[in-house]
TIMARTOR-469832 format. One record per residue (C-alpha): residue number from 1; residue in one letter; x, y negated, z negated. Coordinates in steps of 0.5 Angstrom, whole numbers, m for minus. Example, Ala and Ser with C-alpha at 12.3 -4.5 7.8 and 13.67 -1.06 7.14 Angstrom:
2
+-----+------+-------+-------+-------+
| seq | type |     u |     v |     w |
+-----+------+-------+-------+-------+
|   1 |    A |    25 |     9 |   m16 |
|   2 |    S |    27 |     2 |   m14 |
+-----+------+-------+-------+-------+
END
This chain:
344
+-----+------+-------+-------+-------+
| seq | type |     u |     v |     w |
+-----+------+-------+-------+-------+
|   1 |    M |   329 |    44 |  m252 |
|   2 |    S |   331 |    37 |  m252 |
|   3 |    K |   327 |    31 |  m252 |
|   4 |    T |   325 |    27 |  m246 |
|   5 |    N |   327 |    20 |  m247 |
|   6 |    I |   323 |    14 |  m245 |
|   7 |    F |   325 |     7 |  m244 |
|   8 |    F |   319 |     3 |  m244 |
|   9 |    T |   319 |    m5 |  m243 |
|  10 |    G |   313 |   m10 |  m244 |
|  11 |    A |   311 |    m6 |  m250 |
|  12 |    T |   308 |   m12 |  m253 |
|  13 |    G |   304 |   m14 |  m247 |
|  14 |    Y |   297 |   m13 |  m245 |
|  15 |    I |   298 |    m7 |  m241 |
|  16 |    G |   304 |    m5 |  m244 |
|  17 |    G |   301 |    m4 |  m251 |
|  18 |    S |   295 |    m1 |  m249 |
|  19 |    V |   299 |     4 |  m245 |
|  20 |    L |   304 |     5 |  m251 |
|  21 |    S |   298 |     6 |  m256 |
|  22 |    R |   296 |    12 |  m251 |
|  23 |    L |   303 |    15 |  m251 |
|  24 |    L |   304 |    15 |  m258 |
|  25 |    K |   297 |    19 |  m259 |
|  26 |    D |   299 |    24 |  m254 |
|  27 |    P |   300 |    31 |  m256 |
|  28 |    K |   307 |    31 |  m252 |
|  29 |    A |   309 |    25 |  m257 |
|  30 |    K |   313 |    30 |  m261 |
|  31 |    D |   317 |    32 |  m255 |
|  32 |    T |   319 |    25 |  m253 |
|  33 |    T |   323 |    19 |  m256 |
|  34 |    I |   321 |    12 |  m254 |
|  35 |    T |   325 |     7 |  m253 |
|  36 |    A |   322 |     0 |  m253 |
|  37 |    L |   325 |    m7 |  m251 |
|  38 |    V |   322 |   m12 |  m255 |
|  39 |    R |   324 |   m20 |  m256 |
|  40 |    S |   321 |   m21 |  m263 |
|  41 |    P |   325 |   m18 |  m269 |
|  42 |    E |   319 |   m18 |  m273 |
|  43 |    K |   315 |   m13 |  m268 |
|  44 |    V |   321 |    m9 |  m267 |
|  45 |    E |   320 |    m7 |  m274 |
|  46 |    K |   313 |    m6 |  m274 |
|  47 |    L |   314 |    m1 |  m268 |
|  48 |    K |   319 |     3 |  m271 |
|  49 |    A |   314 |     4 |  m277 |
|  50 |    L |   310 |     7 |  m271 |
|  51 |    G |   316 |    12 |  m269 |
|  52 |    V |   318 |     8 |  m263 |
|  53 |    N |   326 |     7 |  m262 |
|  54 |    A |   325 |    m1 |  m261 |
|  55 |    V |   331 |    m5 |  m259 |
|  56 |    V |   331 |   m13 |  m260 |
|  57 |    G |   333 |   m16 |  m253 |
|  58 |    S |   329 |   m18 |  m247 |
|  59 |    H |   329 |   m15 |  m240 |
|  60 |    T |   332 |   m21 |  m237 |
|  61 |    D |   339 |   m18 |  m241 |
|  62 |    E |   341 |   m14 |  m235 |
|  63 |    K |   347 |   m10 |  m238 |
|  64 |    L |   342 |    m8 |  m244 |
|  65 |    V |   337 |    m6 |  m239 |
|  66 |    E |   342 |    m2 |  m235 |
|  67 |    K |   345 |     1 |  m241 |
|  68 |    L |   338 |     3 |  m244 |
|  69 |    A |   336 |     6 |  m237 |
|  70 |    S |   342 |    10 |  m236 |
|  71 |    E |   340 |    14 |  m242 |
|  72 |    A |   333 |    15 |  m240 |
|  73 |    D |   329 |    21 |  m236 |
|  74 |    V |   323 |    16 |  m235 |
|  75 |    V |   322 |     9 |  m235 |
|  76 |    I |   315 |     6 |  m236 |
|  77 |    A |   316 |    m2 |  m234 |
|  78 |    T |   310 |    m6 |  m235 |
|  79 |    A |   314 |   m13 |  m237 |
|  80 |    D |   314 |   m17 |  m231 |
|  81 |    A |   312 |   m15 |  m224 |
|  82 |    D |   317 |   m20 |  m220 |
|  83 |    N |   323 |   m20 |  m224 |
|  84 |    L |   328 |   m17 |  m219 |
|  85 |    E |   334 |   m17 |  m223 |
|  86 |    A |   331 |   m13 |  m228 |
|  87 |    A |   329 |    m8 |  m223 |
|  88 |    L |   335 |    m7 |  m220 |
|  89 |    A |   339 |    m7 |  m227 |
|  90 |    T |   334 |    m1 |  m228 |
|  91 |    L |   335 |     2 |  m222 |
|  92 |    R |   343 |     2 |  m223 |
|  93 |    G |   342 |     5 |  m230 |
|  94 |    L |   338 |    11 |  m227 |
|  95 |    K |   343 |    12 |  m222 |
|  96 |    T |   348 |    13 |  m227 |
|  97 |    R |   343 |    18 |  m230 |
|  98 |    Y |   342 |    22 |  m224 |
|  99 |    E |   349 |    22 |  m223 |
| 100 |    K |   350 |    25 |  m230 |
| 101 |    T |   344 |    30 |  m230 |
| 102 |    G |   343 |    31 |  m223 |
| 103 |    T |   336 |    30 |  m224 |
| 104 |    P |   332 |    24 |  m221 |
| 105 |    P |   329 |    20 |  m227 |
| 106 |    I |   322 |    18 |  m226 |
| 107 |    F |   321 |    11 |  m225 |
| 108 |    I |   313 |     8 |  m227 |
| 109 |    H |   313 |     1 |  m225 |
| 110 |    T |   307 |    m4 |  m225 |
| 111 |    S |   306 |    m8 |  m219 |
| 112 |    G |   299 |   m12 |  m218 |
| 113 |    T |   294 |   m13 |  m212 |
| 114 |    G |   297 |   m20 |  m211 |
| 115 |    V |   301 |   m16 |  m206 |
| 116 |    L |   295 |   m15 |  m202 |
| 117 |    T |   293 |   m23 |  m202 |
| 118 |    D |   291 |   m27 |  m196 |
| 119 |    D |   291 |   m35 |  m195 |
| 120 |    A |   283 |   m35 |  m196 |
| 121 |    A |   283 |   m41 |  m201 |
| 122 |    G |   276 |   m39 |  m203 |
| 123 |    D |   273 |   m40 |  m197 |
| 124 |    K |   272 |   m34 |  m193 |
| 125 |    T |   272 |   m26 |  m195 |
| 126 |    T |   276 |   m21 |  m191 |
| 127 |    D |   274 |   m14 |  m188 |
| 128 |    T |   281 |   m11 |  m190 |
| 129 |    I |   281 |    m6 |  m195 |
| 130 |    Y |   287 |    m3 |  m197 |
| 131 |    D |   288 |     5 |  m199 |
| 132 |    D |   293 |     7 |  m203 |
| 133 |    S |   293 |    14 |  m200 |
| 134 |    N |   295 |    11 |  m193 |
| 135 |    P |   302 |     9 |  m194 |
| 136 |    D |   302 |     7 |  m187 |
| 137 |    Q |   297 |     1 |  m188 |
| 138 |    I |   301 |    m1 |  m194 |
| 139 |    E |   308 |    m1 |  m191 |
| 140 |    S |   304 |    m6 |  m186 |
| 141 |    L |   304 |   m11 |  m191 |
| 142 |    P |   310 |   m17 |  m190 |
| 143 |    D |   316 |   m16 |  m194 |
| 144 |    T |   314 |   m23 |  m197 |
| 145 |    Q |   308 |   m21 |  m200 |
| 146 |    L |   308 |   m23 |  m208 |
| 147 |    H |   311 |   m17 |  m212 |
| 148 |    R |   313 |   m14 |  m205 |
| 149 |    N |   321 |   m15 |  m206 |
| 150 |    V |   321 |   m11 |  m212 |
| 151 |    D |   316 |    m5 |  m210 |
| 152 |    L |   321 |    m4 |  m204 |
| 153 |    E |   327 |    m3 |  m208 |
| 154 |    L |   324 |     2 |  m212 |
| 155 |    V |   321 |     6 |  m205 |
| 156 |    R |   328 |     5 |  m202 |
| 157 |    A |   332 |     8 |  m209 |
| 158 |    D |   327 |    14 |  m208 |
| 159 |    K |   328 |    15 |  m201 |
| 160 |    E |   336 |    15 |  m203 |
| 161 |    G |   334 |    21 |  m208 |
| 162 |    Y |   336 |    18 |  m214 |
| 163 |    I |   330 |    17 |  m217 |
| 164 |    K |   322 |    18 |  m216 |
| 165 |    S |   318 |    12 |  m216 |
| 166 |    Y |   311 |    11 |  m218 |
| 167 |    I |   308 |     4 |  m217 |
| 168 |    V |   302 |     3 |  m221 |
| 169 |    I |   298 |    m3 |  m218 |
| 170 |    P |   293 |    m6 |  m223 |
| 171 |    S |   287 |   m11 |  m220 |
| 172 |    T |   284 |   m16 |  m224 |
| 173 |    I |   284 |   m13 |  m231 |
| 174 |    Y |   279 |   m15 |  m236 |
| 175 |    G |   277 |   m13 |  m243 |
| 176 |    I |   280 |   m15 |  m250 |
| 177 |    A |   285 |   m10 |  m252 |
| 178 |    S |   284 |    m6 |  m258 |
| 179 |    G |   288 |    m1 |  m262 |
| 180 |    E |   293 |     0 |  m267 |
| 181 |    L |   298 |    m5 |  m264 |
| 182 |    V |   293 |   m10 |  m263 |
| 183 |    E |   291 |   m10 |  m271 |
| 184 |    K |   298 |   m10 |  m273 |
| 185 |    G |   300 |   m16 |  m269 |
| 186 |    I |   304 |   m13 |  m264 |
| 187 |    Q |   300 |   m13 |  m258 |
| 188 |    N |   297 |   m19 |  m254 |
| 189 |    A |   290 |   m17 |  m253 |
| 190 |    H |   288 |   m22 |  m247 |
| 191 |    S |   289 |   m21 |  m239 |
| 192 |    I |   291 |   m27 |  m235 |
| 193 |    Q |   286 |   m29 |  m229 |
| 194 |    V |   280 |   m29 |  m233 |
| 195 |    P |   282 |   m33 |  m239 |
| 196 |    E |   286 |   m38 |  m234 |
| 197 |    L |   279 |   m40 |  m231 |
| 198 |    I |   275 |   m40 |  m238 |
| 199 |    R |   280 |   m45 |  m241 |
| 200 |    A |   279 |   m49 |  m235 |
| 201 |    A |   272 |   m48 |  m236 |
| 202 |    L |   272 |   m50 |  m243 |
| 203 |    A |   276 |   m56 |  m241 |
| 204 |    R |   272 |   m59 |  m236 |
| 205 |    G |   265 |   m57 |  m239 |
| 206 |    E |   263 |   m52 |  m233 |
| 207 |    G |   265 |   m46 |  m229 |
| 208 |    G |   270 |   m47 |  m223 |
| 209 |    T |   272 |   m44 |  m216 |
| 210 |    V |   277 |   m45 |  m212 |
| 211 |    G |   274 |   m47 |  m205 |
| 212 |    A |   267 |   m44 |  m205 |
| 213 |    G |   269 |   m38 |  m209 |
| 214 |    K |   267 |   m33 |  m203 |
| 215 |    N |   274 |   m29 |  m204 |
| 216 |    F |   273 |   m22 |  m207 |
| 217 |    W |   278 |   m19 |  m212 |
| 218 |    P |   278 |   m12 |  m215 |
| 219 |    N |   277 |   m10 |  m222 |
| 220 |    V |   279 |    m5 |  m228 |
| 221 |    H |   278 |    m5 |  m235 |
| 222 |    I |   284 |    m5 |  m239 |
| 223 |    N |   282 |     2 |  m242 |
| 224 |    D |   281 |     5 |  m235 |
| 225 |    V |   288 |     2 |  m233 |
| 226 |    A |   292 |     4 |  m239 |
| 227 |    D |   289 |    11 |  m238 |
| 228 |    L |   291 |    11 |  m231 |
| 229 |    Y |   298 |    11 |  m233 |
| 230 |    I |   297 |    17 |  m238 |
| 231 |    V |   294 |    21 |  m232 |
| 232 |    L |   299 |    19 |  m227 |
| 233 |    Y |   305 |    21 |  m232 |
| 234 |    D |   301 |    28 |  m234 |
| 235 |    S |   301 |    29 |  m226 |
| 236 |    I |   308 |    28 |  m225 |
| 237 |    L |   310 |    33 |  m231 |
| 238 |    S |   305 |    38 |  m228 |
| 239 |    N |   305 |    38 |  m221 |
| 240 |    P |   311 |    37 |  m217 |
| 241 |    A |   307 |    35 |  m211 |
| 242 |    T |   305 |    28 |  m214 |
| 243 |    G |   306 |    23 |  m209 |
| 244 |    H |   312 |    18 |  m210 |
| 245 |    G |   316 |    14 |  m206 |
| 246 |    R |   312 |    11 |  m200 |
| 247 |    E |   307 |    16 |  m202 |
| 248 |    G |   307 |    13 |  m209 |
| 249 |    Y |   302 |     7 |  m210 |
| 250 |    Y |   297 |     8 |  m215 |
| 251 |    F |   291 |     2 |  m215 |
| 252 |    G |   288 |     1 |  m221 |
| 253 |    E |   281 |    m1 |  m219 |
| 254 |    N |   273 |     1 |  m220 |
| 255 |    G |   269 |    m4 |  m217 |
| 256 |    E |   270 |   m11 |  m214 |
| 257 |    H |   267 |   m18 |  m215 |
| 258 |    T |   267 |   m25 |  m212 |
| 259 |    L |   270 |   m31 |  m215 |
| 260 |    Y |   264 |   m35 |  m215 |
| 261 |    D |   260 |   m29 |  m219 |
| 262 |    V |   266 |   m30 |  m224 |
| 263 |    G |   266 |   m38 |  m224 |
| 264 |    K |   258 |   m37 |  m225 |
| 265 |    A |   258 |   m32 |  m231 |
| 266 |    I |   264 |   m37 |  m234 |
| 267 |    G |   260 |   m43 |  m233 |
| 268 |    E |   253 |   m40 |  m236 |
| 269 |    A |   257 |   m37 |  m242 |
| 270 |    V |   260 |   m44 |  m243 |
| 271 |    V |   253 |   m47 |  m243 |
| 272 |    A |   251 |   m42 |  m248 |
| 273 |    I |   256 |   m43 |  m253 |
| 274 |    G |   255 |   m51 |  m253 |
| 275 |    K |   261 |   m52 |  m250 |
| 276 |    G |   258 |   m55 |  m243 |
| 277 |    K |   252 |   m58 |  m240 |
| 278 |    N |   252 |   m55 |  m233 |
| 279 |    P |   254 |   m48 |  m231 |
| 280 |    G |   256 |   m49 |  m224 |
| 281 |    P |   260 |   m47 |  m222 |
| 282 |    T |   263 |   m52 |  m218 |
| 283 |    T |   269 |   m53 |  m213 |
| 284 |    F |   276 |   m55 |  m217 |
| 285 |    T |   278 |   m62 |  m214 |
| 286 |    K |   286 |   m62 |  m212 |
| 287 |    E |   287 |   m66 |  m219 |
| 288 |    E |   284 |   m60 |  m223 |
| 289 |    L |   288 |   m55 |  m219 |
| 290 |    D |   294 |   m58 |  m221 |
| 291 |    K |   292 |   m59 |  m228 |
| 292 |    Y |   289 |   m52 |  m229 |
| 293 |    L |   292 |   m47 |  m224 |
| 294 |    G |   299 |   m50 |  m223 |
| 295 |    G |   296 |   m53 |  m216 |
| 296 |    S |   295 |   m46 |  m214 |
| 297 |    T |   290 |   m43 |  m209 |
| 298 |    Y |   292 |   m36 |  m211 |
| 299 |    L |   285 |   m35 |  m215 |
| 300 |    G |   282 |   m36 |  m208 |
| 301 |    T |   285 |   m31 |  m204 |
| 302 |    N |   282 |   m24 |  m202 |
| 303 |    S |   285 |   m18 |  m205 |
| 304 |    R |   281 |   m11 |  m203 |
| 305 |    C |   283 |    m4 |  m204 |
| 306 |    R |   281 |     3 |  m206 |
| 307 |    G |   284 |     7 |  m211 |
| 308 |    K |   283 |    14 |  m207 |
| 309 |    R |   290 |    17 |  m209 |
| 310 |    S |   289 |    15 |  m216 |
| 311 |    R |   283 |    19 |  m217 |
| 312 |    A |   286 |    25 |  m213 |
| 313 |    I |   290 |    26 |  m219 |
| 314 |    G |   285 |    26 |  m224 |
| 315 |    W |   284 |    19 |  m226 |
| 316 |    K |   276 |    17 |  m228 |
| 317 |    P |   275 |    10 |  m229 |
| 318 |    T |   268 |     9 |  m233 |
| 319 |    K |   267 |     1 |  m233 |
| 320 |    T |   264 |    m2 |  m227 |
| 321 |    T |   263 |    m9 |  m224 |
| 322 |    K |   257 |   m10 |  m228 |
| 323 |    D |   261 |    m9 |  m234 |
| 324 |    F |   266 |   m14 |  m232 |
| 325 |    I |   261 |   m19 |  m231 |
| 326 |    A |   258 |   m17 |  m238 |
| 327 |    S |   265 |   m18 |  m241 |
| 328 |    I |   266 |   m25 |  m239 |
| 329 |    R |   262 |   m28 |  m245 |
| 330 |    P |   266 |   m25 |  m251 |
| 331 |    E |   272 |   m27 |  m247 |
| 332 |    V |   269 |   m34 |  m247 |
| 333 |    E |   267 |   m34 |  m254 |
| 334 |    A |   274 |   m31 |  m257 |
| 335 |    L |   278 |   m36 |  m253 |
| 336 |    A |   273 |   m42 |  m255 |
| 337 |    R |   275 |   m40 |  m262 |
| 338 |    S |   283 |   m40 |  m260 |
| 339 |    P |   284 |   m44 |  m254 |
| 340 |    S |   292 |   m44 |  m255 |
| 341 |    K |   292 |   m36 |  m255 |
| 342 |    E |   298 |   m34 |  m250 |
| 343 |    S |   297 |   m29 |  m245 |
| 344 |    V |   302 |   m24 |  m242 |
+-----+------+-------+-------+-------+
END
């Protein structure tokens, strides 16, 4: 029996490293060859020592991406939800693979619940809650929504029949990643959203919100969302009825929070470690939005969803919103020690 070839992007990232760690420990690993595209020659060598066929390069190198995809039975993409050119290069490679083998390759792509956002600017909530088992509702999203252009290309390719697409849509991911890839300096251990707000709070000495912080976002622990990829992959291999294409969206969420509550928890932690005097949170001024959040009100949007399809395939997340709020202080402490740490 020939080995399954997996082409993996984003292996050094927060999500990707956590997924790859699980793949390497999976019983199926002995029947799998994993090829990872990595920018750092040093990290390539570290991954090779773990049994990964690591290749120096970037997912912005379209010809290389297309070549590696053309050799893959499975693609797991965790690098950049918005790189349309990389997605199209991957699809071209997978079409070549299909034409050679006659079997549609599997494409597991990482999107994000930013695709669900509105223009609330922190001043209102919404009653609209998206359900990943309702493709008609998801298809009502405007094509112009964040991440949507890439997602639609995958669904279109699935409809044409030369791939089977599965789109994992994580929400606010939290928790400091751990494991062998972190220990060996391969993987980034931090998320984006909460650290961005923490850095702003450390700089201004109190927690902050976009507008009044009334907006809701879902949340999921890094270990739970990494498990979702493995549960999904196992389901794809064992159950031909696993939803794909327009029925292949999988939300990663296990609770929701307001951004006011996040700002409050950050502010309290900043004060507790002696980096601020007033926990707040207070509303970011226009100048502060420009300085800390790139002028964007994105963290004032609503993004609400329920992962019914994800749970239907056997995903059982364990961490809740209570755990999310409790995770903020350790994150504040970590980033106060290393304020310049990059996130992916």
